[in-house]
C-alpha positions in Angstrom: 7.7 14.6 -12.4 5.9 17.8 -11.3 8.0 19.9 -13.6 6.9 17.7 -16.5 3.2 18.4 -15.8 3.2 22.2 -15.5 5.7 25.0 -16.3 7.3 26.3 -13.2 5.3 29.6 -13.0 2.0 27.6 -13.2 2.7 25.2 -10.3 0.1 25.7 -7.7 1.4 27.3 -4.5 -0.1 24.5 -2.4 1.7 21.8 -4.4 5.0 23.7 -4.1 4.6 24.1 -0.4 3.8 20.4 0.0 6.9 19.5 -2.1 9.1 21.8 0.1 7.6 20.3 3.3 8.2 16.8 2.0 11.8 17.5 1.1 12.4 19.2 4.5 11.0 16.2 6.3 13.2 13.8 4.1 16.4 15.8 4.9 15.5 16.2 8.6 14.7 12.4 8.8 18.0 11.5 7.3 20.0 13.9 9.6 18.0 13.2 12.8 18.0 9.5 12.2 21.7 9.3 12.6 21.1 10.5 16.2 18.2 8.1 16.8 15.8 11.1 16.7 12.5 11.4 14.9 11.8 14.5 12.8 9.4 15.6 15.5 12.1 15.2 18.2 14.5 17.2 16.1 12.2 20.2 15.5 10.7 22.7 17.9 7.4 23.7 16.4 4.6 21.1 17.0 1.1 20.8 18.4 0.4 19.8 22.0 -0.3 16.1 21.5 2.9 15.7 19.4 4.9 17.6 22.1 3.5 15.2 24.8 4.6 12.2 22.8 8.1 13.7 22.1 8.6 14.5 25.8 7.5 11.0 26.8 9.9 9.5 24.2 12.9 11.7 25.2 12.2 11.0 28.9 12.2 7.3 28.2 15.6 7.6 26.4 16.8 9.6 29.5 17.6 12.7 27.3 15.3 14.9 29.4 13.8 14.8 32.9 10.8 16.4 34.3 10.4 17.9 37.8 7.9 20.0 39.7 8.3 23.7 39.2 9.3 25.0 42.6 7.4 28.3 42.0 4.2 26.6 40.9 3.4 22.9 41.7 0.8 22.8 38.9 3.6 23.1 36.4 6.5 20.8 35.3 9.9 21.9 34.4 11.7 20.0 31.6 15.5 19.9 31.7 18.1 18.1 29.6 20.1 15.3 31.2 23.8 15.1 30.6 23.2 12.8 27.7 20.5 15.1 26.3 22.8 18.1 26.5 25.6 16.3 24.7 23.2 15.2 22.0 21.8 18.8 21.7 25.3 20.1 21.3 25.9 17.6 18.4 22.7 18.3 16.6 22.5 22.1 17.0 25.1 22.7 14.2 23.1 20.3 12.0 19.9 22.2 12.6 21.7 25.5 11.9 23.1 24.1 8.6 19.7 22.8 7.5 18.1 26.2 8.2 20.9 27.9 6.2 20.6 25.4 3.3 16.9 26.4 2.9 17.7 30.0 2.1 21.1 29.6 0.4 21.2 31.9 -2.6 18.4 34.2 -1.3 19.1 37.8 -0.5 18.0 39.0 3.0 15.1 40.9 1.3 14.0 37.6 -0.4 14.2 35.7 2.8 12.1 38.5 4.5 9.6 38.4 1.6 9.4 34.6 1.7 8.9 34.6 5.5 6.1 37.2 5.2 4.4 35.3 2.4 4.5 32.0 4.3 3.1 33.8 7.4 0.4 35.3 5.3 -0.5 31.8 3.9 -0.7 30.4 7.4 -3.0 33.3 8.4 -5.1 32.8 5.3 -5.5 29.1 6.1 -6.4 29.9 9.8 -9.1 32.3 8.6 -10.4 29.8 6.0 -10.6 27.1 8.6 -12.4 29.4 11.1 -15.0 30.4 8.4 -15.5 26.7 7.5 -16.0 25.9 11.2 -18.8 28.5 11.4 -20.5 27.4 8.2 -22.9 24.4 8.3 -21.9 21.4 6.2 -23.4 21.4 2.8 -25.7 18.5 3.5 -26.9 20.1 6.7 -27.4 23.4 4.9 -29.4 21.8 2.2 -31.7 20.1 4.7 -32.2 23.4 6.6 -33.1 25.2 3.3 -35.6 22.4 2.5 -37.4 22.8 5.8 -37.5 26.6 5.7 
């Protein structure tokens, strides 16, 4: 449907990134679901609240266990159980195959350029968000200008 709306070279980068993200999630959901894992449980990169939910869920399923860090009682150590290690061994090749599928047909230089471009986009969005956080909301800004 997107290809019908705009020629390929005119598709906005954000729309393409969203489409890629959506397709990755669909494929990961299909692959992970066969192992009773959510996409979040299958992946490594996540924010702290998501990580807490994933740890709680995996602990409940007895795939991981938590224990006090013997070197620092303020910290917890997370380790896989036997069942968790077995599952990890089964899904590790699937994760590898998914990562490889994403860049099939790309040269190493293209992969490096894509990785660099995506990192640059993330940095751009981080800076954009930081600028927006420092800027007053438009309604607040208009009120301040009226009272000045």
